[in-house]
N, C-alpha and C positions, 0 to 999 in steps of 0.2 A: 213526229213519223213514230207511227207505233211496228214492232216488232214483227213480222208472219204469224206467229204464235198467237198475239193479242189480235191481230186483226180477227180472223179465222172466230177466235172466242168471243172477242162484241157483235160483230155482224153475221156468222155462220157464214160467211164466204171469205173463200182462201183470194189472198193478193192476187192481181187481173183480174179479178171475177166480180171485185165488189161492184153494185150497181151505182151508177151518179144521184140517182133519184129514188125515192119510195120506201126510206127508212128512217125512223126516226132519231137521226143521230143528227148534234148539232154541227154545219157548215159553214168551212172558212171558205169563199169564194175569192177567185183571184179578177181582179177587175181586166189585165191582159187578156182574159177569156173574150170581155165583150169586142176586141179586135176581129175576131175572126164573125163569118154569118152564122156559122156552125160548128159544134164540138163532136169529140167523140170520146166517149167510153163503154165503162162496163156497165151488164143489163143483168149480172150475179148466174149467166151462160156462160161459161167461157169461152164458147164458140161463137157468141154471138155479140153484135158490140151493136151501141146505141148511139145515133145521131141525133144531137138537141141543139138547139139554139139556148145563148149563155141566158136570156131571158125568161126562156123557160124556164132552165135547168134551178133559175132562183127561186121562180114561182113554186115549184115542187119539192123545195128544199127547206129545213130550218137554216134561216143563214143566219148567224150570229155576228159574225163581222166580213169585211173586206179587205184584203189587201189590195194596196193604194197601185195605180195602172205608174209606168215607169214614162219617167217623160221621154217625150218623142224626140 
């Protein structure tokens, strides 16, 4: 995990406001997200939250790897 000053330097957003999608960063997606119908996260605006389906999040990002789901 990057320190807060690096997050802001690289993304232009403060920690907690980094958008879930719409950036050109390589992304590692956690397979555990697919256990949920929707997930919530940053939009780039600190007062707004994005609700999105994990499959749509995958489509909107440059996914380079997946963390495996935990066994049930």
